[in-house]
C-alpha positions as CSV (number, residue, x, y, z in Angstrom):
1,M,160.6,27.9,87.9
2,T,158.5,29.5,85.1
3,E,159.7,26.9,82.6
4,L,158.9,24.1,85.0
5,L,155.4,25.4,85.6
6,L,154.8,25.8,81.9
7,K,155.9,22.2,81.3
8,A,153.7,21.0,84.1
9,G,150.7,22.9,82.7
10,T,151.3,21.6,79.2
11,S,151.6,18.0,80.6
12,Y,148.3,18.4,82.5
13,L,146.5,19.7,79.4
14,L,147.9,16.8,77.4
15,G,146.8,14.4,80.1
16,S,143.3,15.8,79.8
17,I,142.9,14.3,76.4
18,I,141.2,11.1,77.4
19,G,141.5,8.4,74.7
20,S,138.1,6.7,75.2
21,L,136.2,10.0,75.4
22,L,138.0,11.5,72.4
23,L,137.3,8.4,70.3
24,T,133.6,8.4,71.4
25,Q,133.2,12.0,70.2
26,L,134.9,11.1,66.9
27,T,133.1,7.8,66.3
28,G,129.8,8.2,68.2
29,G,128.3,6.0,70.8
30,A,127.5,6.3,74.5
31,D,129.8,8.1,76.9
32,I,131.9,5.2,78.2
33,R,131.6,6.7,81.7
34,T,127.9,5.5,81.6
35,L,128.9,2.0,80.7
36,G,130.4,-0.9,82.7
37,S,132.4,0.2,85.6
38,G,132.0,3.9,84.6
39,N,135.8,4.3,84.2
40,A,137.1,6.0,81.1
41,G,140.2,3.8,80.8
42,A,141.2,1.0,78.5
43,T,140.0,-1.9,80.7
44,N,136.4,-0.6,80.7
45,A,136.8,0.2,77.0
46,L,137.7,-3.4,76.3
47,R,134.7,-4.7,78.3
48,T,132.2,-2.4,76.8
49,R,133.4,-1.4,73.3
50,G,135.7,-4.3,72.2
51,R,139.3,-4.9,71.4
52,K,139.8,-2.5,68.6
53,F,138.4,0.5,70.5
54,A,140.4,-0.5,73.6
55,F,143.6,-0.7,71.6
56,W,143.4,2.9,70.4
57,V,142.3,4.1,73.8
58,L,145.4,2.4,75.3
59,L,147.7,3.8,72.6
60,I,146.5,7.3,73.2
61,D,146.7,7.1,77.0
62,L,150.2,5.5,76.8
63,G,151.4,8.0,74.2
64,K,150.5,11.1,76.2
65,G,152.4,9.8,79.2
66,W,155.4,9.1,77.0
67,I,155.3,12.6,75.5
68,A,155.1,14.3,78.9
69,T,158.2,12.7,80.3
70,G,160.1,11.8,77.1
71,R,159.6,15.0,75.1
72,I,158.1,17.9,77.2
73,A,160.1,17.3,80.4
74,P,163.7,17.0,79.2
75,A,165.7,20.1,78.7
76,P,167.0,20.8,75.1
77,L,170.5,20.0,76.2
78,A,169.4,16.7,77.6
79,L,167.6,15.8,74.4
80,A,170.7,16.7,72.4
81,G,172.7,14.3,74.6
82,L,174.8,17.0,76.2
83,G,173.6,16.4,79.7
84,P,170.9,17.7,82.0
85,V,170.5,21.3,83.1
86,P,171.2,21.7,86.8
87,G,168.8,23.1,89.4
88,L,165.1,22.6,89.2
89,Q,165.5,20.8,85.9
90,E,166.0,17.5,87.7
91,W,162.4,17.8,88.9
92,S,161.1,18.4,85.4
93,V,160.5,14.7,84.6
94,P,158.7,13.8,87.9
95,V,156.6,16.9,87.8
96,C,155.5,16.4,84.2
97,G,154.8,12.7,84.9
98,I,152.5,13.5,87.8
99,A,150.9,16.3,85.9
100,V,150.0,14.2,82.9
101,M,148.5,11.6,85.3
102,L,146.4,14.2,87.1
103,G,145.2,15.4,83.7
104,H,144.0,11.9,82.9
105,V,142.3,11.5,86.3
106,Y,140.8,15.0,86.4
107,P,140.6,16.1,82.7
108,L,139.9,19.8,82.1
109,W,138.2,19.0,78.8
110,F,135.8,16.3,80.2
111,S,134.3,17.8,83.4
112,F,137.2,16.5,85.6
113,R,136.0,12.9,85.3
114,G,138.6,10.7,83.7
115,G,140.3,7.4,84.1
116,K,142.5,5.9,86.8
117,G,145.9,6.8,85.4
118,V,147.5,3.3,85.0
119,A,148.1,3.4,81.2
120,T,149.3,7.0,81.4
121,L,151.7,6.0,84.2
122,V,153.1,3.2,82.1
123,G,153.6,5.7,79.2
124,A,155.3,8.1,81.6
125,V,157.6,5.4,82.8
126,L,158.4,4.4,79.2
127,G,159.5,8.0,78.6
128,I,161.8,7.8,81.6
129,S,163.4,4.4,81.2
130,V,162.1,1.2,79.5
131,W,163.9,-0.8,82.2
132,L,161.7,0.6,84.9
133,L,158.7,-1.0,83.1
134,L,160.0,-4.5,83.8
135,P,159.2,-4.7,87.6
136,M,155.8,-3.0,86.9
137,I,154.8,-5.4,84.2
138,L,156.1,-8.5,85.9
139,T,154.4,-7.6,89.2
140,W,151.1,-6.8,87.3
141,L,151.1,-10.1,85.5
142,I,151.9,-12.2,88.6
143,A,149.2,-10.4,90.6
144,V,146.6,-10.9,87.9
145,M,147.4,-14.6,87.6
146,L,147.4,-15.2,91.3
147,F,144.4,-13.0,92.3
148,G,142.5,-12.2,89.1
149,F,142.0,-8.6,90.0
150,V,143.2,-6.0,87.5
151,G,142.8,-3.2,89.9
152,L,144.9,-4.9,92.6
153,A,147.5,-5.8,90.0
154,S,147.7,-2.1,89.0
155,I,148.2,-1.0,92.5
156,L,150.9,-3.6,93.2
157,G,152.6,-2.7,89.9
158,A,152.8,1.0,90.8
159,I,154.2,0.1,94.2
160,A,156.8,-2.1,92.5
161,L,157.8,0.9,90.4
162,A,158.5,3.0,93.5
163,V,160.4,0.1,95.1
164,A,162.5,-0.4,92.0
165,I,163.4,3.3,91.8
166,G,164.4,3.2,95.5
167,A,166.4,0.0,95.1
168,R,168.4,1.4,92.1
169,N,169.0,4.7,94.0
170,L,167.9,6.9,91.1
171,G,167.6,10.0,93.1
172,V,165.1,11.9,95.2
173,P,163.1,13.4,92.3
174,L,162.4,10.1,90.6
175,L,161.7,8.4,94.0
176,T,159.2,11.1,94.7
177,F,157.6,10.5,91.4
178,G,157.4,6.8,92.1
179,I,155.8,7.3,95.6
180,V,153.3,9.9,94.5
181,A,152.3,7.9,91.4
182,A,151.8,4.8,93.6
183,L,149.6,6.8,96.0
184,L,147.6,8.3,93.2
185,I,147.0,4.8,91.7
186,L,146.0,3.6,95.1
187,F,143.6,6.5,95.5
188,T,142.0,6.1,92.1
189,H,141.4,2.4,92.7
190,R,139.7,2.8,96.1
191,S,136.4,1.8,94.7
192,N,138.0,-1.4,93.3
193,L,139.3,-2.2,96.8
194,A,135.9,-1.7,98.2
195,R,134.4,-4.1,95.7
196,M,137.1,-6.6,96.5
197,R,136.1,-6.5,100.1
198,A,132.5,-6.8,99.2
199,G,133.2,-9.7,96.8
200,T,131.7,-8.0,93.8
201,E,134.8,-7.0,91.9
202,N,135.2,-8.6,88.4
203,R,138.1,-10.9,87.8
204,A,140.2,-11.4,84.7
205,Q,139.1,-15.0,84.1
206,R,141.5,-15.7,81.2
207,L,144.6,-14.8,83.3
208,W,143.5,-15.9,86.7
209,L,145.3,-19.2,87.3
210,L,143.7,-19.9,90.7
211,R,140.1,-19.6,89.6
212,P,137.9,-22.5,90.9
213,R,137.1,-25.2,88.3
214,R,133.6,-25.5,87.1
215,R,131.8,-28.6,88.2
216,Q,130.8,-31.0,85.4
217,D,127.5,-32.7,85.7
């Protein structure tokens, strides 16, 4: 239990390193939480600071998720290829995955105001199994192309992850991780859903295939 708590705490602290806010401190500029949508994630970084800045934000936020589930969570025997340690160890990956996401959403280092956790979730899933990324990414792409809303696509992608874990019968711990992660993504995107209902949410114009055509005079 002590080992599991230490891993969870380490993952949370790692998650609290927000890519956009760290880079802003290193390179200067306005706090990204005061720009655009006010979100500290890669999407708002792209809209407000450009592609290069957003790329490094995405890399940092993906990387910490991967480190949490791919390096912090596994037991030494598992990393050595000798099999997992029985008992609470089977909950190590899901606990570290959720902890690193919570660190990103509620970062200790940045007044508990972080991002929405999508990139960190993707990184965490990458640390678990690259194959679990496929349903997430495919669902995200299809949703963006059909509806044009990145937030909605992120929610549906997280739900697709939980469904994929359940369909493959990967065990209660991972299924719990998938369900809790999907609920957390749904919660962090509640403002996006409200803007969708109000008709004020931005769309990804370049990917949205069903966008209305402009009239030509």
